[in-house]
C-alpha positions in Angstrom: 47.6 -144.5 88.3 45.1 -142.2 90.0 42.7 -139.8 88.5 43.2 -136.0 88.7 39.8 -134.8 87.6 40.3 -131.6 89.7 42.9 -130.5 87.2 40.7 -130.7 84.1 39.9 -127.0 84.1 40.3 -126.2 80.4 38.5 -128.6 78.1 37.9 -125.9 75.5 39.5 -122.7 74.4 36.7 -120.6 75.9 37.0 -122.3 79.3 40.7 -121.9 79.2 40.5 -118.2 78.4 38.1 -117.7 81.3 40.3 -119.6 83.7 43.4 -117.6 82.7 41.8 -114.2 83.0 40.8 -114.8 86.6 44.1 -114.7 88.4 47.7 -115.9 88.7 49.6 -112.7 89.5 51.5 -111.8 92.6 48.4 -111.4 94.6 49.5 -107.9 95.6 51.1 -109.1 98.9 54.7 -109.7 97.7 54.5 -113.5 98.0 56.6 -115.5 95.5 54.5 -117.1 92.8 54.9 -119.3 89.8 52.2 -119.8 87.2 52.3 -123.3 85.5 50.3 -124.7 82.6 50.3 -128.4 81.9 48.0 -131.0 80.7 44.9 -132.3 82.5 45.7 -135.4 84.7 49.4 -134.9 84.3 50.9 -134.1 87.7 50.8 -135.5 91.2 49.1 -132.6 93.2 51.1 -133.7 96.3 54.2 -132.4 94.5 52.7 -128.9 94.3 52.0 -128.9 98.0 55.5 -130.2 98.7 57.1 -127.5 96.5 55.1 -124.8 98.2 56.1 -126.0 101.7 59.8 -126.3 100.8 60.1 -123.0 98.9 57.3 -120.7 100.1 56.4 -120.2 96.4 52.7 -120.4 95.6 52.0 -122.5 92.5 49.0 -121.5 90.3 48.5 -124.6 88.3 46.2 -124.5 85.2 45.6 -126.9 82.4 45.2 -126.8 78.6 43.4 -129.3 76.5 46.1 -129.5 73.7 49.2 -127.9 72.4 47.1 -125.9 70.0 44.9 -124.6 72.7 47.9 -123.6 74.8 49.5 -121.9 71.9 46.4 -119.9 71.0 46.0 -118.7 74.6 49.5 -117.4 74.7 49.4 -115.8 71.3 46.1 -114.0 72.1 47.5 -112.7 75.3 45.0 -114.7 77.4 47.5 -116.3 79.7 49.9 -115.3 82.5 51.9 -118.5 82.4 55.5 -118.6 83.6 56.2 -122.4 83.0 54.5 -124.3 80.2 54.8 -128.0 79.3 54.2 -128.3 75.5 55.2 -131.2 73.3 58.3 -131.3 71.1 56.9 -130.0 67.8 55.1 -127.1 69.6 58.3 -126.2 71.4 60.1 -126.0 68.0 57.4 -123.7 66.7 57.5 -121.5 69.8 61.3 -121.2 69.6 61.0 -120.2 65.9 58.5 -117.5 66.9 60.7 -116.2 69.7 58.1 -117.0 72.4 60.5 -118.8 74.9 63.2 -117.7 77.2 66.6 -119.3 77.4 66.8 -121.2 80.7 69.3 -120.4 83.5 70.7 -123.9 84.1 72.7 -122.7 87.1 69.3 -122.7 88.8 68.4 -126.1 87.5 71.2 -128.5 88.7 68.9 -131.5 88.5 69.1 -131.1 84.7 72.1 -133.4 85.0 69.8 -136.2 85.9 68.0 -136.1 82.5 69.2 -139.0 80.3 71.4 -138.0 77.4 68.9 -139.5 74.9 66.5 -136.7 75.8 69.0 -133.9 75.2 70.0 -132.3 71.9 66.7 -133.2 70.4 65.5 -131.8 67.1 63.2 -129.2 68.7 66.0 -127.8 71.0 69.3 -129.0 69.6 71.4 -126.8 71.8 69.4 -127.5 75.0 68.7 -123.8 75.6 64.9 -123.7 76.0 63.5 -126.9 77.4 63.8 -129.5 80.1 62.1 -132.8 79.3 59.2 -133.7 81.6 57.7 -136.9 80.3 57.9 -139.1 77.2 55.8 -141.8 75.6 54.1 -143.2 72.5 50.8 -142.6 70.7 48.8 -145.7 70.0 45.4 -147.3 70.0 43.5 -148.1 73.2 40.8 -150.8 72.7 38.5 -153.2 74.4 38.8 -156.6 72.7 35.4 -157.6 74.1 33.9 -154.8 72.0 36.1 -155.0 69.0 35.8 -158.7 68.7 39.5 -159.4 69.0 43.0 -157.9 68.9 43.9 -154.8 66.9 47.3 -154.1 65.4 46.8 -151.5 62.7 45.8 -147.8 62.4 43.2 -149.1 59.9 40.8 -149.8 62.8 40.3 -146.0 63.1 38.8 -145.8 59.7 36.9 -149.2 59.5 33.2 -149.0 59.1 32.7 -152.2 61.0 33.4 -150.2 64.1 30.9 -147.5 63.1 29.7 -145.5 66.1 32.3 -147.1 68.4 35.5 -145.1 67.7 36.8 -142.0 69.6 39.2 -140.0 67.3 41.7 -137.9 69.2 40.9 -134.3 69.3 44.0 -132.6 68.1 45.1 -132.2 64.5 48.7 -133.4 64.7 47.9 -136.8 66.2 44.7 -137.4 64.2 46.1 -136.5 60.8 49.4 -138.2 61.9 47.6 -141.5 62.5 46.1 -141.3 59.0 49.5 -140.4 57.5 51.1 -143.4 59.2 48.4 -145.8 58.0 48.9 -144.5 54.4 52.7 -145.1 54.7 53.6 -141.4 54.8 55.9 -139.5 57.2 54.2 -137.7 60.0 56.4 -134.8 59.1 55.5 -134.7 55.4 55.0 -131.3 53.8 53.5 -132.8 50.7 50.1 -131.2 50.4 48.7 -134.1 48.4 49.7 -136.6 51.1 48.2 -134.4 53.9 45.0 -134.0 52.0 44.9 -137.8 51.4 45.1 -138.3 55.2 42.5 -135.7 55.8 40.1 -137.4 53.3 40.6 -140.7 55.0 39.4 -139.2 58.3 36.6 -137.2 56.7 35.3 -140.3 54.9 35.3 -142.2 58.2 33.6 -139.3 60.0 30.9 -139.1 57.2 30.4 -142.9 57.4 29.6 -142.6 61.1 32.7 -144.3 62.4 33.4 -141.7 65.1 31.5 -140.9 68.2 33.4 -137.6 68.1 36.8 -136.0 68.4 37.8 -136.2 72.1 40.7 -135.5 74.5 40.4 -136.2 78.2 36.7 -137.2 77.8 38.1 -140.5 76.6 39.0 -141.6 80.1 35.3 -142.0 81.1 34.3 -143.3 77.7 36.8 -146.1 77.6 36.6 -147.0 81.3 32.8 -147.3 81.1 32.8 -149.3 77.9 31.0 -146.6 76.0 33.8 -146.5 73.4 35.4 -149.6 71.8 38.7 -148.0 70.6 40.4 -144.7 70.4 43.7 -143.0 69.6 45.5 -141.8 72.8 48.7 -141.9 74.7 50.4 -144.8 76.6 50.5 -143.1 80.0 46.8 -142.3 79.8 46.0 -145.9 78.8 47.7 -147.1 82.0 45.5 -144.8 84.0 42.4 -146.1 82.2 43.6 -149.7 82.6 43.8 -149.2 86.4 40.0 -148.7 86.3 39.2 -151.1 83.5 41.6 -154.1 83.2 39.9 -155.3 80.0 41.5 -152.4 78.0 44.6 -153.0 75.8 47.2 -150.7 74.2 49.0 -151.2 70.9 51.6 -149.3 69.0 50.3 -150.1 65.5 52.5 -152.1 63.1 52.7 -149.2 60.7 54.7 -147.3 63.3 53.7 -144.4 65.5 54.8 -141.1 67.2 57.3 -141.0 70.0 56.9 -137.8 71.9 58.6 -135.7 74.5 56.8 -133.1 76.6 59.1 -130.6 78.2 59.1 -127.7 80.6 59.7 -124.2 79.1 59.6 -120.6 80.4 57.8 -118.0 78.4 59.9 -115.0 77.2 57.6 -112.5 78.9 57.2 -114.6 82.2 57.0 -112.4 85.3 58.5 -115.0 87.7 61.5 -116.5 85.9 63.6 -117.3 89.0 60.6 -119.1 90.6 60.0 -120.9 87.2 63.6 -122.3 87.3 63.1 -123.4 90.9 59.9 -125.3 89.9 61.6 -126.9 87.0 64.6 -128.0 89.1 62.2 -129.5 91.8 60.2 -131.4 89.2 63.5 -132.8 87.7 64.6 -134.4 91.0 64.6 -138.2 91.2 62.1 -138.2 94.1 59.6 -136.0 92.3 60.0 -138.0 89.1 59.3 -141.3 91.0 56.2 -139.8 92.7 55.0 -138.4 89.4 55.4 -141.7 87.5 53.5 -143.5 90.2 50.7 -140.9 89.8 50.4 -140.2 86.0 52.0 -143.4 84.5 54.1 -141.4 82.1 57.8 -142.4 81.7 60.3 -140.0 83.2 63.5 -138.8 81.3 65.3 -138.9 84.6 67.5 -141.9 84.2 67.7 -142.7 87.9 63.9 -142.5 88.4 63.2 -144.7 85.4 65.6 -147.4 86.5 64.3 -147.3 90.1 60.6 -147.2 89.3 59.7 -150.9 89.3 61.1 -151.2 92.9 59.5 -147.9 93.9 56.2 -149.2 92.5 56.4 -152.4 94.6 57.3 -150.5 97.7 54.4 -148.0 97.3 51.8 -150.5 96.1 52.7 -153.7 97.9 52.9 -155.8 94.7 55.2 -156.2 91.7 54.8 -154.0 88.7 53.4 -156.0 85.7 56.3 -156.1 83.2 53.9 -155.7 80.3 52.5 -152.5 81.7 56.0 -151.2 82.4 56.8 -151.7 78.7 53.8 -149.7 77.7 55.0 -146.9 80.0 58.6 -147.0 78.9 58.5 -148.5 75.4 61.5 -150.7 74.6 64.0 -149.8 71.9 62.5 -152.0 69.3 59.2 -150.2 69.6 60.8 -146.7 69.5 62.8 -147.6 66.4 59.5 -147.9 64.5 58.3 -144.5 65.8 58.9 -141.0 64.5 59.0 -137.8 66.4 57.0 -134.8 65.3 59.0 -131.9 63.9 57.9 -128.3 63.6 56.4 -127.8 60.2 56.7 -124.8 57.8 54.1 -122.1 58.2 52.2 -123.0 55.0 51.9 -126.6 56.1 50.7 -125.6 59.6 48.0 -123.4 58.0 46.9 -126.3 55.9 46.6 -128.4 59.0 44.5 -125.7 60.6 42.2 -125.3 57.6 41.7 -129.0 57.3 41.1 -129.5 61.0 38.4 -126.8 61.0 36.7 -128.6 58.2 36.9 -132.0 60.0 35.4 -130.6 63.2 32.4 -128.9 61.5 
């Protein structure tokens, strides 16, 4: 619900590289340390302080702009992360490339609190490498006063009647995925013709002046201030925006959308693996999950926390939780049934995405 601007340290690859090269080791004094990389605005900082007090472990918390930025940093050797929090499809890719360490679940007893529907998922079918952190849906955030009414389709992202008013999401999997969904294709298609068709839809809209740009966390200020009429972004982030601009609306388009899971993983060459497991276990606790949901508005995979959250919200905020907002946070079964999870794609398809994305961003 609150903003965490202090965590937005890496809004570009260059800035991320600079941040990661500047510290994060043991400090030379023997103190226990864990280096964590998550998304901007995606953790309650009080939890970091609490963990440090309870364990004596110093947390060096950094952020990445997207899965692709995080992956590039790690591959280029520009990070010293122990724990990372990528999304499902990127975890699958990292497992395939032998980048992740198998977890020691004897040090993560709170894993039992993770609901079974977030286990044995396609990216980690044997539950060896990842502990789910949050889940949610991709959708369209819009201001009906600016769009002239309600929106229910991905078509709005490509419609010239919104020229100069649209913020397209700044990562390739979601942007091209939105176009694929509008065209009736799977977000996991490997058909080059279908992917190029989706690319062309975005390129034509870009060339027609539909987009203000391709953005990530910049969308918070743009949507809240009424500078942007609509954008593609995530349910949890919509709820943060809504707390600052109640005119905003969120919709999972009728064509369907992406249902995602972000999960905590430990890098294979992590220097502080025991501390990493302790961090993961702490974040999995019901108390931490409740506090985190109340801060970041993303649904928890901790079954107890998700069930208890409406009462927790009322206790913390002195008013009932709006049921409609809770359904945005924790999308009901009928919404999720019309959503598709991203899968790790073959290497040649990933390269095609990269090539097309470079062209879109020129």
